[in-house]
C-alpha positions as a Python dict, from the first residue, in 0.01 Angstrom:
ca = {
    (1, 'M'): (0, 0, 0),
    (2, 'K'): (100, -73, -359),
    (3, 'F'): (440, -237, -406),
    (4, 'A'): (614, -15, -660),
    (5, 'P'): (873, -141, -908),
    (6, 'L'): (1225, -7, -866),
    (7, 'G'): (1250, 353, -982),
    (8, 'E'): (1513, 517, -1199),
    (9, 'G'): (1775, 565, -928),
    (10, 'E'): (1707, 239, -744),
    (11, 'W'): (1856, -19, -981),
    (12, 'S'): (2166, -192, -839),
    (13, 'D'): (2425, -383, -1039),
    (14, 'A'): (2266, -703, -905),
    (15, 'A'): (1924, -592, -1033),
    (16, 'Y'): (2068, -517, -1378),
    (17, 'D'): (2240, -859, -1372),
    (18, 'A'): (1904, -1024, -1300),
    (19, 'F'): (1731, -848, -1592),
    (20, 'G'): (2030, -935, -1811),
    (21, 'V'): (1963, -1305, -1750),
    (22, 'L'): (1620, -1271, -1911),
    (23, 'L'): (1757, -1066, -2199),
    (24, 'G'): (2055, -1298, -2246),
    (25, 'V'): (2316, -1025, -2193),
    (26, 'P'): (2551, -931, -1908),
    (27, 'G'): (2407, -682, -1661),
    (28, 'D'): (2639, -405, -1775),
    (29, 'Q'): (2483, -430, -2122),
    (30, 'V'): (2126, -383, -1997),
    (31, 'P'): (2000, -33, -2079),
    (32, 'R'): (2003, 187, -1771),
    (33, 'A'): (1675, 268, -1600),
    (34, 'G'): (1535, 588, -1745),
    (35, 'S'): (1731, 560, -2072),
    (36, 'G'): (1414, 541, -2280),
    (37, 'E'): (1557, 252, -2482),
    (38, 'R'): (1338, -42, -2582),
    (39, 'Y'): (1466, -259, -2295),
    (40, 'D'): (1477, 20, -2039),
    (41, 'P'): (1390, -165, -1715),
    (42, 'L'): (1130, 102, -1634),
    (43, 'N'): (926, -35, -1927),
    (44, 'F'): (891, -369, -1746),
    (45, 'P'): (705, -328, -1415),
    (46, 'I'): (716, -700, -1338),
    (47, 'I'): (1096, -700, -1369),
    (48, 'G'): (1117, -387, -1157),
    (49, 'S'): (904, -554, -890),
    (50, 'L'): (1107, -876, -894),
    (51, 'A'): (1431, -676, -885),
    (52, 'H'): (1361, -577, -523),
    (53, 'H'): (1511, -924, -457),
    (54, 'P'): (1789, -947, -719),
    (55, 'A'): (1912, -1298, -627),
    (56, 'L'): (1562, -1446, -650),
    (57, 'A'): (1487, -1243, -963),
    (58, 'K'): (1803, -1375, -1129),
    (59, 'A'): (1714, -1737, -1051),
    (60, 'F'): (1351, -1694, -1158),
    (61, 'L'): (1439, -1508, -1478),
    (62, 'R'): (1695, -1774, -1574),
    (63, 'F'): (1419, -2033, -1536),
    (64, 'N'): (1169, -1818, -1725),
    (65, 'N'): (1424, -1747, -2000),
    (66, 'F'): (1424, -2122, -2065),
    (67, 'H'): (1045, -2125, -2104),
    (68, 'L'): (1044, -1826, -2335),
    (69, 'F'): (1349, -1890, -2552),
    (70, 'K'): (1493, -2239, -2511),
    (71, 'G'): (1208, -2480, -2440),
    (72, 'E'): (1065, -2735, -2680),
    (73, 'L'): (702, -2649, -2606),
    (74, 'P'): (588, -2446, -2909),
    (75, 'A'): (537, -2077, -2834),
    (76, 'R'): (176, -2103, -2945),
    (77, 'L'): (95, -2372, -2688),
    (78, 'R'): (293, -2191, -2419),
    (79, 'E'): (103, -1868, -2478),
    (80, 'L'): (-238, -2036, -2493),
    (81, 'A'): (-164, -2202, -2159),
    (82, 'I'): (-39, -1876, -2004),
    (83, 'M'): (-349, -1688, -2122),
    (84, 'R'): (-565, -1957, -1966),
    (85, 'V'): (-372, -1930, -1637),
    (86, 'A'): (-402, -1552, -1639),
    (87, 'A'): (-774, -1558, -1719),
    (88, 'T'): (-846, -1824, -1457),
    (89, 'R'): (-639, -1653, -1188),
    (90, 'R'): (-779, -1311, -1290),
    (91, 'S'): (-437, -1156, -1347),
    (92, 'A'): (-496, -851, -1565),
    (93, 'F'): (-128, -770, -1622),
    (94, 'E'): (-37, -1127, -1714),
    (95, 'Y'): (-340, -1166, -1940),
    (96, 'G'): (-285, -844, -2132),
    (97, 'E'): (87, -907, -2169),
    (98, 'H'): (45, -1261, -2297),
    (99, 'V'): (-238, -1177, -2536),
    (100, 'R'): (7, -928, -2686),
    (101, 'I'): (293, -1182, -2697),
    (102, 'G'): (62, -1454, -2828),
    (103, 'T'): (-77, -1243, -3111),
    (104, 'E'): (249, -1069, -3203),
    (105, 'Q'): (496, -1355, -3165),
    (106, 'A'): (320, -1691, -3140),
    (107, 'G'): (74, -1691, -3430),
    (108, 'I'): (-242, -1669, -3220),
    (109, 'T'): (-519, -1467, -3384),
    (110, 'L'): (-759, -1233, -3206),
    (111, 'A'): (-1039, -1468, -3313),
    (112, 'E'): (-859, -1748, -3126),
    (113, 'V'): (-819, -1523, -2821),
    (114, 'E'): (-1196, -1471, -2829),
    (115, 'L'): (-1247, -1850, -2852),
    (116, 'L'): (-1015, -1900, -2555),
    (117, 'E'): (-1213, -1644, -2357),
    (118, 'A'): (-1526, -1850, -2413),
    (119, 'G'): (-1372, -2186, -2319),
    (120, 'N'): (-1217, -2465, -2522),
    (121, 'A'): (-1474, -2507, -2800),
    (122, 'G'): (-1318, -2438, -3137),
    (123, 'F'): (-977, -2576, -3042),
    (124, 'A'): (-845, -2917, -3146),
    (125, 'G'): (-528, -3124, -3142),
    (126, 'A'): (-232, -2991, -2948),
    (127, 'D'): (-407, -2657, -2879),
    (128, 'L'): (-697, -2833, -2710),
    (129, 'A'): (-464, -3069, -2521),
    (130, 'A'): (-262, -2776, -2384),
    (131, 'L'): (-574, -2583, -2277),
    (132, 'E'): (-736, -2887, -2115),
    (133, 'A'): (-410, -2969, -1936),
    (134, 'A'): (-386, -2611, -1808),
    (135, 'D'): (-746, -2628, -1684),
    (136, 'E'): (-682, -2959, -1511),
    (137, 'L'): (-360, -2843, -1347),
    (138, 'L'): (-528, -2527, -1219),
    (139, 'A'): (-822, -2726, -1082),
    (140, 'T'): (-652, -3038, -945),
    (141, 'N'): (-274, -2978, -950),
    (142, 'R'): (-217, -3286, -1164),
    (143, 'I'): (-269, -3440, -1507),
    (144, 'A'): (-477, -3758, -1478),
    (145, 'D'): (-408, -3884, -1833),
    (146, 'W'): (-35, -3820, -1850),
    (147, 'D'): (15, -4078, -2126),
    (148, 'G'): (-252, -3912, -2338),
    (149, 'L'): (-90, -3569, -2300),
    (150, 'V'): (252, -3711, -2389),
    (151, 'E'): (104, -3882, -2694),
    (152, 'V'): (-24, -3548, -2825),
    (153, 'L'): (258, -3315, -2719),
    (154, 'G'): (569, -3528, -2664),
    (155, 'V'): (749, -3595, -2335),
    (156, 'H'): (959, -3279, -2314),
    (157, 'E'): (671, -3059, -2422),
    (158, 'A'): (431, -3214, -2170),
    (159, 'I'): (683, -3169, -1888),
    (160, 'E'): (741, -2808, -1989),
    (161, 'L'): (367, -2743, -2001),
    (162, 'I'): (335, -2840, -1634),
    (163, 'F'): (613, -2600, -1542),
    (164, 'V'): (474, -2319, -1758),
    (165, 'V'): (135, -2347, -1587),
    (166, 'G'): (297, -2361, -1244),
    (167, 'T'): (535, -2074, -1315),
    (168, 'Y'): (269, -1842, -1449),
    (169, 'N'): (29, -1936, -1172),
    (170, 'T'): (296, -1830, -921),
    (171, 'L'): (367, -1517, -1122),
    (172, 'A'): (-6, -1429, -1127),
    (173, 'I'): (-8, -1455, -748),
    (174, 'A'): (289, -1218, -722),
    (175, 'L'): (152, -971, -980),
    (176, 'D'): (-183, -951, -810),
    (177, 'T'): (-33, -925, -462),
    (178, 'W'): (185, -638, -581),
    (179, 'D'): (-103, -476, -774),
    (180, 'V'): (94, -454, -1099),
    (181, 'P'): (-152, -288, -1339),
    (182, 'A'): (-211, -399, -1694),
    (183, 'A'): (-73, -177, -1967),
    (184, 'A'): (-316, 95, -2072),
    (185, 'D'): (-359, -63, -2416),
    (186, 'A'): (-378, -425, -2291),
    (187, 'R'): (-670, -648, -2373),
    (188, 'P'): (-885, -663, -2060),
    (189, 'L'): (-960, -985, -1878),
    (190, 'P'): (-1265, -1169, -2007),
    (191, 'A'): (-1569, -1194, -1784),
    (192, 'P'): (-1529, -1475, -1529),
}
């Protein structure tokens, strides 16, 4: 049985409060489900799925808000790492969503998305370091050359990269368990 996101009449004040944490507004300022506004919770199936457990959703979204809006890891590196996690873990929703975010908000080109889909060739510097670190974390759960990663990215950025990979790996597990489908216009997962 598919785990459906909360529907229009199912959003509690606690669920709105949780979504508000991600948006950076109090829950009473979150558009109501079914309003048709840009941030209508019904437009965000992952949020609607998480909101079945408002207390956990609030804590997770506070943590994720840091990654998305307050961290020192550049958005470009964050999105490259998330796309690699999504492709490796075969999470269609996460992949499509973060290709969109990466290309619309983080300066990643479609040509670079195609490079990422083929591996790491064509990347250099911090981009390559972030992708190789994501690969290593997904394969071994650790970074063997921590000093080398810090030298390229910086201490805060390297720490954040570990948590981005871990967070989006966990999120991929949840999305796939709940069968959250990719958006109809999302870029499909690359071949394994």
